[in-house]
C-alpha positions as CSV (number, residue, x, y, z in Angstrom):
1,M,186.0,32.7,139.8
2,G,186.0,36.1,141.5
3,V,182.6,36.9,140.0
4,V,181.1,33.6,141.4
5,I,182.4,34.3,144.9
6,F,181.0,37.8,144.7
7,L,177.6,36.5,143.7
8,I,177.6,33.9,146.4
9,I,178.4,36.6,149.0
10,L,175.7,38.9,147.5
11,I,173.0,36.2,147.6
12,G,174.1,35.2,151.2
13,A,173.8,38.8,152.3
14,W,170.4,39.1,150.6
15,Q,169.1,36.0,152.4
16,G,170.6,37.3,155.7
17,F,168.8,40.6,155.4
18,Y,165.5,38.7,154.7
19,W,165.9,36.5,157.8
20,L,166.8,39.6,159.9
21,G,164.2,42.0,158.6
22,V,161.2,39.6,158.0
23,E,161.6,36.6,160.3
24,T,163.6,38.0,163.2
25,L,162.7,41.7,163.6
26,G,159.5,41.7,161.6
27,I,160.3,45.0,160.0
28,Y,159.1,43.9,156.6
29,K,156.2,41.7,155.5
30,S,157.1,38.5,153.6
31,Y,155.0,39.6,150.7
32,A,156.9,42.9,150.3
33,F,160.5,41.6,150.6
34,P,161.8,38.8,148.4
35,S,164.3,36.2,149.4
36,P,166.7,34.1,147.3
37,I,165.1,30.9,148.6
38,G,161.6,32.1,147.7
39,V,162.8,33.3,144.3
40,F,164.4,29.9,143.6
41,E,161.3,28.0,144.7
42,R,159.1,30.2,142.4
43,F,161.6,29.5,139.6
44,M,161.2,25.8,140.1
45,E,157.4,26.1,140.1
46,L,157.2,28.2,137.0
47,S,159.8,26.0,135.3
48,E,157.9,22.8,136.0
49,D,154.6,24.0,134.6
50,G,156.4,25.6,131.6
51,S,154.9,29.0,132.0
52,L,158.2,30.8,132.6
53,W,159.8,29.3,129.4
54,E,156.7,30.0,127.4
55,A,156.8,33.6,128.5
56,L,160.5,33.9,127.8
57,G,160.1,32.3,124.4
58,N,157.3,34.7,123.4
59,S,159.2,37.7,124.7
60,L,162.4,36.8,122.8
61,I,160.5,36.2,119.5
62,R,158.7,39.6,119.9
63,G,161.9,41.3,120.9
64,F,164.0,40.0,118.0
65,T,161.2,40.6,115.5
66,G,160.7,44.2,116.6
67,F,164.4,44.8,116.8
68,V,165.0,43.6,113.2
69,I,162.2,45.9,112.0
70,A,163.7,48.8,114.0
71,V,167.1,48.1,112.5
72,I,165.8,48.3,108.9
73,I,163.8,51.5,109.6
74,G,166.7,53.0,111.6
75,F,169.3,52.3,108.9
76,L,167.1,53.7,106.1
77,L,166.2,56.8,108.2
78,G,169.8,57.3,109.3
79,I,171.1,57.2,105.7
80,V,168.4,59.7,104.6
81,I,169.3,62.1,107.4
82,H,172.9,61.9,106.5
83,Q,172.4,62.2,102.8
84,F,170.0,65.2,102.6
85,K,170.8,68.5,104.3
86,F,167.1,69.3,104.7
87,A,166.6,66.1,106.7
88,Q,169.7,66.9,108.7
89,K,168.4,70.3,109.7
90,S,164.7,69.6,110.1
91,V,164.1,65.9,110.6
92,K,167.0,65.0,112.9
93,P,166.1,67.5,115.7
94,I,162.6,66.0,115.7
95,I,164.0,62.5,116.0
96,L,166.3,63.5,118.8
97,G,163.3,64.9,120.7
98,V,161.1,61.9,120.0
99,Q,163.7,59.3,121.1
100,T,163.7,60.9,124.5
101,L,160.1,59.7,125.1
102,P,159.8,56.8,127.4
103,S,158.6,53.7,125.6
104,V,155.5,53.5,127.7
105,C,154.3,56.7,126.0
106,W,153.7,54.7,122.9
107,V,151.5,52.1,124.6
108,P,148.2,54.1,124.4
109,F,148.8,54.6,120.7
110,S,149.5,50.9,120.1
111,I,146.4,49.8,122.0
112,L,144.1,52.3,120.2
113,W,145.5,51.3,116.8
114,F,146.1,47.6,117.2
115,G,144.2,46.6,120.3
116,L,145.6,44.2,122.9
117,S,147.5,42.2,120.4
118,A,151.1,41.1,119.5
119,E,151.2,43.8,116.9
120,A,150.7,46.4,119.5
121,I,153.7,45.2,121.4
122,L,155.8,45.1,118.2
123,F,154.8,48.7,117.5
124,V,156.0,49.8,121.0
125,V,159.3,47.9,120.4
126,V,159.9,49.5,117.0
127,M,159.0,53.0,118.2
128,G,161.2,52.6,121.2
129,S,164.4,51.7,119.4
130,A,164.2,52.7,115.7
131,F,164.9,56.4,116.3
132,S,167.9,55.6,118.5
133,I,169.3,53.4,115.8
134,S,168.8,56.1,113.1
135,I,170.7,58.6,115.1
136,S,173.5,56.1,115.8
137,V,173.7,55.3,112.0
138,D,173.9,59.0,111.2
139,N,176.6,59.7,113.8
140,A,178.6,56.7,112.7
141,I,178.6,57.8,109.1
142,Q,179.5,61.3,110.0
143,N,182.5,60.1,112.0
144,V,184.0,58.3,109.0
145,P,187.2,60.2,108.0
146,P,186.3,62.5,105.0
147,I,189.5,61.4,103.2
148,Y,188.1,57.9,102.8
149,K,185.0,59.3,101.0
150,K,187.1,61.7,98.9
151,A,189.5,58.9,97.9
152,A,186.7,56.6,96.9
153,S,184.9,59.3,94.9
154,T,188.2,60.2,93.1
155,M,188.5,56.6,92.0
156,G,185.0,56.7,90.5
157,A,182.9,55.0,93.3
158,G,179.2,55.6,93.0
159,K,176.8,56.2,95.9
160,K,176.1,52.5,96.3
161,Q,179.7,51.5,96.2
162,L,180.7,54.4,98.5
163,Y,178.3,53.2,101.2
164,W,178.8,49.4,100.9
165,H,182.6,49.3,100.3
166,V,183.8,52.4,102.2
167,I,181.4,54.1,104.6
168,F,179.8,51.0,106.2
169,P,183.0,49.1,106.7
170,A,184.7,52.2,108.2
171,A,181.8,52.9,110.5
172,L,181.2,49.3,111.5
173,P,182.6,49.5,115.1
174,E,180.4,52.5,115.9
175,L,177.4,50.9,114.1
176,I,177.7,47.8,116.3
177,A,177.7,50.1,119.4
178,G,174.6,51.8,118.1
179,L,172.9,48.4,117.5
180,K,173.8,47.4,121.0
181,Q,172.1,50.5,122.4
182,G,169.2,50.0,120.1
183,W,168.7,46.5,121.4
184,S,168.7,47.7,125.0
185,F,166.0,50.2,124.1
186,A,164.0,47.5,122.2
187,W,164.2,45.1,125.2
188,R,163.0,47.7,127.6
189,A,160.3,48.8,125.2
190,L,159.2,45.2,124.9
191,M,158.7,45.0,128.7
192,A,156.7,48.2,128.7
193,G,154.4,46.8,125.9
194,E,153.9,43.5,127.5
195,V,153.1,45.0,130.9
196,M,150.2,46.9,129.4
197,T,148.8,44.1,127.3
198,T,147.4,40.7,127.9
199,S,149.8,38.7,125.6
200,I,151.8,36.0,127.4
201,G,155.4,37.2,128.0
202,L,157.8,38.2,130.7
203,G,156.1,41.5,131.2
204,Q,152.7,39.9,131.7
205,T,154.2,37.4,134.1
206,L,155.6,40.3,136.0
207,I,152.2,41.9,136.3
208,M,150.7,38.6,137.3
209,G,153.1,38.4,140.2
210,R,152.1,41.9,141.3
211,D,148.4,41.0,141.1
212,L,149.0,37.9,143.2
213,A,151.1,39.9,145.7
214,D,153.9,37.4,144.9
215,I,157.1,39.5,145.3
216,N,159.3,36.5,144.6
217,Q,157.7,36.0,141.2
218,V,158.2,39.7,140.4
219,T,161.8,39.5,141.4
220,L,162.3,36.3,139.4
221,V,161.0,37.9,136.2
222,M,163.2,41.0,136.8
223,L,166.3,38.8,137.2
224,V,165.4,36.8,134.0
225,I,165.0,40.1,132.1
226,V,168.4,41.3,133.4
227,A,170.0,37.9,132.6
228,V,168.7,37.8,129.0
229,G,170.1,41.3,128.5
230,I,173.5,40.3,129.8
231,I,173.7,37.1,127.8
232,I,172.7,38.7,124.5
233,D,175.2,41.4,125.1
234,K,178.1,39.1,126.0
235,L,177.4,36.3,123.5
236,G,176.2,38.6,120.7
237,F,177.2,42.3,120.4
238,S,180.3,42.2,122.6
239,M,181.8,39.2,120.8
240,I,181.2,40.8,117.4
241,E,182.6,44.1,118.5
242,K,185.7,42.5,119.9
243,K,186.3,40.5,116.7
244,I,186.0,43.7,114.6
245,L,188.3,45.7,116.9
246,K,190.9,42.9,117.0
247,K,190.8,42.5,113.2
248,R,191.6,46.2,112.9
249,G,194.3,46.2,115.5
250,L,192.3,48.4,117.9
251,L,192.2,45.7,120.6
252,T,194.9,43.4,121.9
């Protein structure tokens, strides 16, 4: 209830600033300062013609597809880094450096290699999140108490059994946290890819709002992007994380 009241106050203050700054004092231009009423009206318009839901659906499909690919690549790369000393010393520093690149840096490569296509967007999503996931996987495995590995090896566990029955279960809470971070990187990378291409999605809808000088549409898309991120975190990663922690007695 407190959150609802806070949001109502925040929206009311926002609308009040709009009336004061745009309509009363004329400090800002209406095309440069959004208002809650204008954003809501734009939401109704884009909802009625279906363009908002089409863009949202396309973005979610691309985001989840790219994220799944990134998870597969990230897990394999993370295991390789952990398993081989050469990779730990030579490959990991490179990955740590590459993951600091903003996702938009991969857009020129994606356009040159794949053109203005959905594949170009997927490439940006994968490159924007796979390396982060690989580092998270390596760190999660390293943080597993060595006694677990030694005990399993003493009882005759092979490499496959060691990973599936000891290391991954022990590292699961940290792996979930790494996947959560990887998803946030993938979602941001998706927007960077869609902004630079012509495929229908939230990023392209955002750019259309800019081209039309429609600040309310730009703000609406930004709010939708934030809302999707919050919903996926709360209904997905956070719920799984809480269940795992409660099962292990780490959360009351």
